[in-house]
C-alpha atoms as one frame of an Amber mdcrd trajectory, in Angstrom:
protein
  89.744 139.743  82.096  92.830 137.758  81.197  94.038 137.942  77.574  94.044
 134.596  75.757  97.238 133.416  74.052  97.178 133.084  70.274  95.635 129.799
  69.131  99.068 128.506  68.114 100.109 128.606  71.781  97.061 126.862  73.233
  97.612 123.387  74.646  96.411 120.596  72.386  92.858 119.370  72.827  92.559
 116.703  75.476  91.610 113.240  74.410  90.331 110.266  76.292  92.873 107.710
  77.474  93.270 104.746  75.165  90.756 101.941  75.542  92.159  98.887  77.277
  92.217  95.651  75.319  89.278  93.266  75.752  91.669  90.844  77.502  92.779
  93.525  79.986  89.181  94.537  80.638  88.136  90.930  81.255  91.142  90.163
  83.476  90.586  93.292  85.606  86.879  92.626  86.030  87.425  88.986  86.870
  90.132  89.888  89.390  87.832  92.322  91.184  85.069  89.736  91.289  87.354
  87.014  92.635  88.795  89.338  95.310  85.332  90.398  96.441  84.164  86.800
  96.550  87.242  85.934  98.624  86.365  88.667 101.140  82.801  87.406 101.503
  83.949  83.782 101.666  86.463  84.491 104.427  83.817  86.461 106.313  81.333
  83.601 106.092  83.933  80.961 106.985  85.424  82.855 109.922  82.417  84.718
 111.242  84.524  87.892 111.165  84.005  91.033 109.141  86.178  91.171 106.024
  84.134  93.509 103.850  83.573  97.240 103.720  82.399  99.367 100.801  85.719
 101.127 100.025  87.244  97.724  99.234  85.252  97.726  95.986  87.164 100.816
  94.884  90.393  99.192  96.070  89.658  96.300  93.696  89.350  98.726  90.778
  92.835 100.051  91.479  94.486  96.713  92.303  93.162  94.934  89.226  92.603
  97.663  86.620  95.584  99.903  87.463  98.129  97.618  89.157 101.074  99.843
  88.170  99.697 102.871  90.020 101.366 103.876  93.287  97.828 103.914  94.735
  97.547 100.173  93.968 100.648  98.975  95.779 100.361  96.940  99.005 101.918
  99.754 101.024  99.164 102.124  99.923  96.305  99.628 100.136  97.099  98.416
 103.650  98.660 101.610 104.992  96.037 103.909 103.515  93.120 101.956 104.948
  94.803 101.580 108.369  95.730 105.255 108.583  92.357 106.574 107.438  90.417
 104.287 109.767  92.783 104.916 112.678  92.417 108.676 112.215  88.642 108.366
 112.292  88.663 106.199 115.384  90.948 108.662 117.154  89.010 111.758 116.077
  85.679 110.140 116.937  86.941 109.003 120.326  88.456 112.385 121.224  86.012
 114.794 119.617  82.806 112.877 118.981  80.894 112.368 115.774  79.685 115.458
 113.960  79.937 116.814 110.425  82.982 118.887 111.324  84.794 115.908 112.892
  84.061 113.804 109.788  85.542 116.566 107.652  88.524 116.841 109.990  89.099
 113.066 109.851  89.041 113.020 106.030  91.450 115.967 105.897  93.822 114.479
 108.449  93.713 111.067 106.768  94.504 112.632 103.393  97.417 114.597 104.825
  98.833 111.651 106.777  98.567 109.298 103.800 100.518 111.811 101.712 103.082
 112.324 104.465 103.651 108.578 104.842 103.589 107.754 101.113 100.573 105.492
 101.597  98.049 107.429  99.510  95.110 105.243  98.566  92.073 107.105  97.228
  89.477 104.530  98.326  90.723 104.908 101.911  89.547 108.513 101.792  86.045
 107.116 102.250  86.994 105.174 105.375  86.580 108.030 107.888  83.064 108.726
 106.625  82.052 105.076 106.591  83.541 104.447 110.007  82.023 107.597 111.528
  78.576 106.566 110.294  78.970 102.944 111.432  80.447 103.986 114.810  82.362
 100.748 115.479  84.937 100.236 118.216  88.702  99.980 117.772  88.470  96.296
 116.779  87.211  97.523 113.387  90.846  98.377 112.648  91.667  94.642 112.680
  88.467  93.309 111.130  87.535  94.280 108.518  90.213  96.891 107.782  93.518
  95.048 108.250  92.179  91.570 107.483  90.324  92.771 104.390  93.179  94.897
 103.047  95.687  92.055 103.498  93.279  89.652 101.796  92.902  91.997  98.827
  96.676  92.329  98.512  97.144  88.550  98.696  94.452  87.920  96.076  95.885
  90.644  93.819  99.373  89.181  94.144  98.227  85.636  93.347  95.864  86.728
  90.601  98.470  88.825  88.813 100.926  85.906  88.977  98.358  83.479  87.578
  97.419  85.851  84.757 101.051  86.438  83.768 101.854  89.731  85.502 104.953
  89.017  87.513 105.639  92.730  88.075 102.909  93.281  90.687 103.553  94.678
  93.147 106.156  97.256  92.243 107.059  97.416  95.942 105.635  96.009  99.158
 106.022  98.191 102.235
């Protein structure tokens, strides 16, 4: 058993992060709602797919944590494209099985890190795409079209609400 350091050397107790202001909470929630409505509206108008479940988590990052590296356009678009592309390749080459889903998630995680496009919601893409079993066109709609729409809405929304510092970088 490992000896414990004296109590004077223990790290301080962890506390919750500070609560966001009511204005920040409202602005983030409204932004996510508007972005999601935009995705559904474009899908209805165009007849193309613009929506997939991980985009809800993307909205949380883009509107609630816009300063995070995970929320930048490079990560939103690149992360979703990489993760979905990995799944499509793995599924095409190796078939769909629990081990190939695990492999696709692992490869997507590694490639997002290697390309500096880490986007946590995109980690769900290989699982979603394996279960849905779409063809390669899924990479364009809904993945690319939806991710670009979310970035455009986030950019416009942050400008309208007074945040001229989003994004920190593009691609």
